[in-house]
C-alpha positions as CSV (number, residue, x, y, z in Angstrom):
1,M,0.3,-0.1,0.0
2,V,1.0,3.4,-0.6
3,L,-0.4,6.6,1.2
4,L,-2.2,9.1,-0.9
5,S,-0.1,11.9,0.4
6,D,3.2,9.7,-0.9
7,L,1.4,9.4,-4.3
8,K,0.7,12.9,-5.0
9,N,4.1,13.9,-4.3
10,V,5.5,11.3,-6.7
11,V,3.0,12.6,-9.6
12,S,4.0,16.3,-8.9
13,A,7.6,15.3,-9.0
14,Q,7.1,13.0,-12.2
15,K,5.1,16.1,-14.0
16,K,8.2,18.2,-13.2
17,E,10.6,15.9,-14.6
18,L,8.3,16.0,-18.1
19,E,9.1,19.6,-18.0
20,N,12.6,19.0,-19.3
21,F,11.8,16.0,-21.2
22,D,13.5,15.6,-24.4
23,Y,11.3,14.3,-27.4
24,G,14.4,13.8,-29.8
25,I,13.3,12.7,-33.2
26,S,10.1,12.0,-34.2
27,R,9.5,8.3,-34.2
28,E,7.8,6.8,-37.4
29,Q,4.9,5.4,-35.3
30,V,3.6,8.5,-34.0
31,D,0.9,8.6,-36.5
32,K,0.1,5.0,-36.2
33,N,-0.6,5.3,-32.4
34,T,-2.9,8.3,-32.0
35,P,-5.5,6.9,-29.2
36,T,-8.0,9.6,-30.6
37,S,-8.5,7.0,-33.6
38,M,-9.7,4.0,-31.5
39,P,-10.7,5.3,-28.2
40,H,-12.3,2.4,-26.7
41,F,-9.0,0.4,-27.3
42,A,-5.9,0.4,-24.6
43,H,-3.0,1.0,-27.0
44,I,0.1,-1.2,-26.1
45,L,3.3,-0.1,-27.1
46,I,5.5,-3.0,-26.5
47,G,9.5,-3.9,-27.1
48,V,12.8,-4.3,-25.6
49,R,13.6,-2.0,-22.8
50,R,15.5,1.2,-23.8
51,C,14.5,1.3,-27.4
52,G,12.2,4.5,-27.2
53,K,8.9,3.4,-26.0
54,S,8.4,6.2,-23.4
55,T,9.5,8.5,-25.8
56,L,6.9,7.7,-28.7
57,M,4.3,7.5,-25.8
58,Q,5.1,11.2,-24.9
59,Q,5.2,12.2,-28.4
60,I,2.1,10.5,-28.7
61,R,0.8,12.4,-25.7
62,K,2.0,15.6,-26.7
63,K,0.5,15.5,-30.3
64,N,-2.8,14.6,-28.6
65,A,-2.7,18.0,-26.3
66,G,-1.4,16.1,-22.7
67,G,-3.1,14.1,-20.5
68,N,-2.5,12.5,-17.2
69,H,0.8,10.5,-17.0
70,F,2.2,8.2,-14.3
71,N,5.4,5.8,-14.7
72,F,5.0,2.6,-12.3
73,E,8.9,1.7,-12.5
74,D,9.3,4.6,-10.0
75,P,11.1,3.0,-6.7
76,R,9.3,5.8,-4.8
77,I,6.0,3.8,-5.2
78,A,7.4,0.8,-3.7
79,G,4.7,-1.7,-2.2
80,F,1.9,0.0,-4.8
81,Q,-1.3,-2.4,-5.0
82,A,-4.0,-2.9,-6.8
83,E,-6.4,-0.9,-3.9
84,D,-3.8,2.0,-4.5
85,F,-5.0,2.6,-8.1
86,Q,-8.3,4.8,-6.8
87,K,-5.9,6.8,-4.8
88,L,-3.7,7.2,-7.9
89,L,-6.8,8.8,-10.0
90,S,-7.4,11.2,-7.3
91,A,-3.5,12.2,-7.4
92,L,-3.1,12.7,-11.0
93,E,-6.6,14.5,-11.1
94,D,-5.3,16.9,-8.4
95,E,-1.6,17.7,-10.2
96,Y,-3.1,17.5,-14.2
97,G,-6.8,18.1,-13.7
98,V,-9.5,16.2,-15.3
99,H,-8.4,14.7,-18.7
100,R,-9.7,12.0,-20.6
101,S,-6.2,10.7,-21.7
102,Y,-4.0,8.4,-19.4
103,Y,-0.5,7.5,-20.2
104,F,1.1,4.8,-18.6
105,D,4.9,3.4,-18.3
106,E,5.4,-0.2,-17.2
107,I,2.2,-0.7,-15.7
108,Q,2.3,-4.2,-16.1
109,V,4.6,-4.4,-12.9
110,I,1.4,-4.0,-10.7
111,N,-1.1,-7.0,-10.0
112,K,-4.3,-6.5,-11.6
113,W,-3.4,-3.8,-13.4
114,E,-5.8,-4.7,-16.5
115,W,-8.9,-4.2,-14.2
116,F,-7.8,-0.8,-13.5
117,V,-7.3,-0.3,-17.6
118,R,-10.7,-1.8,-18.0
119,Q,-12.3,0.9,-15.6
120,L,-10.7,3.4,-17.8
121,L,-12.0,2.3,-20.9
122,D,-15.3,1.8,-19.6
123,S,-15.5,5.3,-18.4
124,N,-14.8,6.5,-22.0
125,K,-11.0,7.4,-21.2
126,K,-8.2,7.0,-23.7
127,V,-5.1,4.6,-22.6
128,V,-1.9,4.3,-23.7
129,I,0.5,2.0,-21.9
130,T,4.3,0.9,-22.6
131,G,5.5,-2.7,-21.7
132,S,8.8,-4.5,-21.9
133,N,7.6,-8.3,-21.4
134,A,5.1,-9.7,-24.0
135,S,4.1,-12.8,-21.7
136,L,2.8,-10.5,-18.9
137,F,1.0,-8.4,-21.5
138,S,-0.8,-11.5,-23.2
139,H,-1.6,-13.2,-20.1
140,E,-3.5,-10.3,-18.6
141,T,-5.1,-8.5,-21.7
142,G,-6.3,-12.2,-22.8
143,T,-8.6,-11.7,-19.3
144,K,-10.4,-8.6,-18.7
145,L,-9.1,-6.8,-22.0
146,T,-10.3,-9.1,-24.7
147,G,-11.0,-7.4,-28.0
148,R,-10.1,-3.8,-26.2
149,H,-6.3,-3.7,-26.9
150,L,-4.3,-2.6,-30.0
151,D,-0.7,-3.9,-29.3
152,T,2.5,-2.2,-31.4
153,E,5.6,-3.8,-31.3
154,V,8.2,-1.0,-31.0
155,F,11.9,-1.3,-32.1
156,P,15.2,0.6,-31.7
157,F,15.2,3.0,-34.5
158,S,14.9,2.4,-38.2
159,Y,17.7,3.3,-40.5
160,T,15.8,6.2,-41.1
161,E,15.4,7.4,-37.9
162,T,19.0,6.8,-37.4
163,M,20.1,8.7,-40.2
164,Q,17.3,11.7,-38.9
165,L,19.5,11.3,-35.6
166,S,22.8,11.9,-37.1
167,K,22.0,14.3,-40.2
168,R,23.3,12.0,-42.3
169,P,22.3,11.3,-46.3
170,L,20.8,8.1,-46.9
171,G,23.2,5.7,-48.9
172,I,25.2,2.5,-49.0
173,Q,28.1,4.0,-46.6
174,S,25.2,5.4,-43.9
175,Y,23.8,1.8,-44.2
176,G,26.7,0.3,-43.4
177,T,27.2,2.4,-40.4
178,Y,24.1,1.6,-39.4
179,L,24.6,-2.5,-39.9
180,E,27.6,-1.8,-37.5
181,S,25.8,0.5,-34.6
182,G,22.2,-0.8,-34.6
183,G,19.6,1.5,-33.6
184,F,19.4,1.9,-29.6
185,P,19.2,5.7,-28.8
186,E,21.6,5.9,-26.0
187,Y,24.3,4.0,-27.8
188,L,23.9,6.2,-30.8
189,K,24.6,9.3,-28.9
190,T,27.2,7.8,-26.8
191,G,28.9,5.4,-29.2
192,R,29.9,3.6,-25.9
193,S,29.8,-0.2,-26.5
194,D,29.5,-0.8,-22.5
195,V,25.8,0.7,-23.1
196,L,24.8,-2.2,-25.0
197,Q,26.5,-4.6,-22.7
198,R,24.8,-2.7,-19.7
199,L,21.5,-3.0,-21.5
200,F,22.0,-6.9,-22.4
201,D,22.7,-7.5,-18.5
202,D,19.9,-5.2,-17.4
203,I,17.1,-7.1,-19.7
204,L,18.8,-10.4,-18.3
205,A,18.7,-9.5,-14.8
206,R,15.3,-7.5,-14.9
207,D,13.1,-8.9,-17.4
208,I,14.1,-12.7,-16.9
209,V,16.4,-13.6,-13.9
210,A,14.2,-11.5,-11.3
211,R,10.6,-12.3,-12.7
212,H,11.3,-16.2,-12.8
213,N,13.5,-16.9,-10.3
214,I,16.3,-18.0,-12.5
215,R,19.2,-19.6,-10.6
216,N,21.8,-20.7,-13.0
217,V,22.2,-16.9,-14.5
218,T,25.8,-18.0,-16.0
219,Q,23.9,-20.7,-17.9
220,L,20.9,-18.3,-19.2
221,R,23.4,-15.8,-20.5
222,E,25.5,-18.4,-22.3
223,L,22.9,-19.6,-24.2
224,S,21.6,-16.2,-24.7
225,I,25.1,-15.1,-26.2
226,A,25.3,-18.4,-28.3
227,L,22.3,-17.9,-29.9
228,I,22.6,-14.2,-30.6
229,S,26.6,-15.2,-32.1
230,N,24.1,-17.6,-34.7
231,I,21.8,-15.2,-36.2
232,G,19.9,-16.4,-39.2
233,K,20.8,-19.9,-38.6
234,E,18.7,-23.0,-37.6
235,F,18.9,-24.3,-33.9
236,S,17.5,-26.9,-32.3
237,Y,16.6,-27.2,-28.5
238,H,18.5,-30.5,-28.1
239,S,21.6,-29.0,-29.9
240,Q,21.7,-26.0,-27.3
241,K,21.0,-28.4,-24.4
242,K,24.0,-30.6,-25.6
243,A,26.2,-27.4,-26.6
244,L,25.7,-25.9,-23.1
245,D,25.7,-29.1,-21.0
246,I,22.3,-27.8,-19.8
247,P,20.8,-30.9,-17.9
248,A,16.9,-30.7,-19.2
249,V,15.4,-29.6,-22.7
250,Q,12.9,-28.1,-21.3
251,T,15.1,-25.8,-19.5
252,V,16.4,-24.8,-23.1
253,I,12.6,-24.6,-24.2
254,D,11.8,-22.1,-21.4
255,Y,14.7,-20.1,-21.3
256,I,14.3,-19.2,-25.4
257,S,10.4,-18.3,-24.4
258,Y,11.7,-15.8,-21.9
259,L,14.5,-14.4,-24.3
260,Q,11.4,-13.7,-26.7
261,D,9.0,-12.4,-24.1
262,S,11.7,-10.0,-23.1
263,F,12.2,-9.0,-27.1
264,L,15.9,-9.7,-27.1
265,L,15.6,-12.6,-29.5
266,F,13.1,-13.6,-32.2
267,T,12.4,-17.3,-33.4
268,V,11.6,-17.5,-37.1
269,Q,9.4,-20.5,-38.2
270,K,9.7,-22.7,-41.5
271,F,7.2,-21.8,-43.5
272,D,4.0,-24.5,-44.0
273,Y,0.4,-24.1,-44.2
274,S,0.2,-26.6,-41.5
275,Y,0.3,-25.1,-38.0
276,K,1.3,-28.2,-36.2
277,K,4.3,-28.5,-38.9
278,R,5.2,-25.1,-38.5
279,L,5.1,-25.3,-34.6
280,I,7.4,-28.6,-34.3
281,G,9.4,-27.8,-37.4
282,P,13.1,-26.1,-37.4
283,K,13.6,-22.6,-36.5
284,K,16.0,-19.9,-36.7
285,I,17.3,-17.1,-34.6
286,Y,17.6,-13.0,-35.0
287,A,18.2,-10.4,-32.5
288,V,16.6,-7.4,-32.0
289,D,19.4,-5.2,-33.1
290,T,22.4,-5.5,-35.1
291,G,24.5,-3.3,-33.1
292,L,23.7,-5.3,-29.8
293,A,24.7,-8.7,-31.8
294,K,27.7,-7.5,-33.0
295,N,28.8,-6.3,-29.5
296,L,28.0,-9.4,-27.8
297,S,29.4,-11.8,-30.3
298,A,33.0,-11.6,-32.0
299,T,31.6,-13.9,-34.7
300,F,30.1,-10.9,-36.6
301,T,33.6,-8.6,-36.9
302,Q,33.8,-10.0,-40.4
303,D,30.5,-11.2,-41.5
304,R,28.1,-8.4,-42.3
305,G,26.6,-10.7,-44.4
306,K,24.6,-12.0,-41.4
307,L,24.0,-8.6,-39.8
308,L,22.4,-7.6,-43.1
309,E,20.1,-10.6,-43.2
310,N,19.0,-9.7,-39.5
311,A,18.4,-6.2,-40.4
312,V,16.2,-7.0,-43.1
313,Y,14.2,-9.3,-40.8
314,L,13.5,-6.6,-38.4
315,E,12.1,-4.5,-41.1
316,L,10.1,-7.4,-42.6
317,R,8.7,-8.1,-39.2
318,K,8.2,-4.2,-38.5
319,R,6.0,-4.0,-42.0
320,Y,4.1,-7.5,-41.6
321,G,4.1,-8.4,-38.0
322,P,5.7,-11.1,-36.4
323,D,3.3,-13.7,-37.7
324,S,3.9,-13.2,-41.5
325,V,7.5,-13.8,-41.7
326,F,9.0,-17.2,-42.3
327,F,11.5,-19.1,-43.9
328,Y,11.7,-21.5,-46.8
329,K,13.5,-25.0,-46.4
330,G,12.9,-27.9,-49.3
331,D,15.8,-29.2,-51.0
332,K,17.6,-25.7,-50.9
333,E,16.7,-22.4,-48.8
334,C,15.6,-19.2,-49.1
335,D,15.7,-16.9,-46.5
336,F,12.2,-15.3,-46.2
337,I,8.8,-16.1,-47.3
338,I,6.2,-13.7,-46.2
339,R,2.7,-14.6,-45.7
340,E,-0.3,-12.4,-46.1
341,K,-4.0,-13.6,-45.6
342,N,-2.7,-17.4,-45.5
343,K,-0.8,-16.9,-48.8
344,A,2.6,-16.8,-49.7
345,T,3.3,-13.5,-51.6
346,Q,6.8,-12.6,-51.4
347,A,10.2,-14.8,-51.4
348,I,13.5,-13.0,-50.4
349,Q,17.0,-13.6,-50.3
350,V,19.7,-11.6,-48.8
351,T,23.4,-11.8,-49.6
352,Y,25.9,-9.0,-49.0
353,S,26.8,-9.1,-52.4
354,L,26.2,-11.2,-55.7
355,D,28.7,-12.7,-58.2
356,R,29.7,-15.6,-60.0
357,D,31.1,-17.4,-57.0
358,N,27.6,-17.5,-54.9
359,E,25.1,-16.8,-57.8
360,K,23.9,-20.2,-57.8
361,R,23.7,-20.6,-54.6
362,E,22.1,-17.5,-54.0
363,T,19.3,-18.0,-56.4
364,V,18.5,-21.5,-56.5
365,G,16.7,-21.7,-53.1
366,L,15.0,-18.4,-54.2
367,I,13.7,-20.2,-57.3
368,E,12.8,-23.2,-55.8
369,A,10.6,-21.3,-53.2
370,M,9.0,-19.4,-56.1
371,E,8.1,-22.5,-58.0
372,K,6.8,-24.6,-54.8
373,L,4.8,-21.6,-53.5
374,N,3.8,-19.9,-56.8
375,I,5.1,-16.4,-56.1
376,K,5.8,-14.7,-59.5
377,K,8.4,-12.5,-58.5
378,G,11.8,-13.0,-56.0
379,L,13.6,-10.4,-55.0
380,I,17.5,-10.2,-53.6
381,I,18.5,-8.0,-50.9
382,T,22.3,-6.8,-51.7
383,M,24.7,-4.2,-49.9
384,S,25.2,-2.4,-53.0
385,Q,24.0,-3.9,-56.2
386,E,20.6,-3.1,-58.4
387,E,19.5,-4.8,-61.3
388,T,16.8,-7.5,-62.7
389,I,17.7,-10.5,-64.0
390,T,16.0,-13.5,-65.1
391,I,17.0,-17.3,-64.3
392,E,14.7,-20.4,-65.7
393,G,12.2,-18.2,-66.9
394,K,11.8,-16.3,-63.2
395,K,12.3,-12.2,-62.7
396,L,14.5,-11.7,-59.7
397,E,14.9,-8.1,-58.6
398,I,18.3,-7.1,-57.1
399,T,18.2,-4.1,-54.8
400,P,20.4,-2.5,-52.4
401,A,19.5,-2.4,-49.2
402,H,19.2,1.3,-48.4
403,K,16.7,1.7,-51.0
404,W,14.3,-1.0,-49.9
405,A,14.8,-0.1,-46.3
406,T,13.5,3.3,-47.2
407,K,10.3,2.4,-49.7
């Protein structure tokens, strides 16, 4: 329990802190998450820590002429419980006045938060929330907020956003820099690799170890780095168990689930029209940010091709959503298949460069996927090449990543 007087002090202090808030560059998702467009839905901005969720929420709040705001990760409200929500409403109205809009940071750390949000929605209020754990949101929103929430994944800065921050022109050179640095705002501003290391440790400690009472932290850390070091490659739970000497396969399954819930890593399924086959089939792994992946693993020092593939995956996930991106594997492989309305619509191969030595290897899987899935045109994303070629009657468009990423 927290006293009303203490809540009033914290609300007042947080409001004062917002007076000097650095709104930074305008995020691309501001216009897509305006609560006025869907007032009876809770708008949930969810994603990895330190990717800019709070800044995005404040930009949305500013665009919509303000509203009540509260950050639930404030250590000054330790002991806050469900019965304190009504006192919080009183404190917010005393400080901000009566508003129809409410903006909450990390509300999921409070038990029964979804009851409080539902109360606000039923009172015709507009609610925007940030959060950094997928499983906590999916469980609670599946009870009291069924059909009453709109979820948006928030990522570190995109290529165009990083260029806006650095004021550099779009092009091959700047895209190469983006692959190396990624898009975490604090790292882009400081250039210090220890920022990414601390972020990684913080995600493990706060979003996984503390929430799931993990005892063998070293084991979790080793698995995380092993997966990050092998982005774009197939993995199996059994192989990770054996390689890292983890006692049980279920432990590996649980750890990877926690890593996904924290948005640190993403798994991609093999394309199949059968849900069951997709579920039990092979999977590939990608990281939430190429700069983080590069700084945590020495394997990417020379392998820019894998960083490029990871960057393409992140852009595809943003454009089409987490349930629409797959990889193809038949006799050969194709990096990405896009499914829209339960139909495969795009086949995409990623290679840093296309030349005589790798042309057959990079095109044979793409062509096979196009034939098997009845896709008319294939796409090859490279670092710098641009042309259209025809192989075995199949039209393949080759495009540089920096142009594709800004379409």
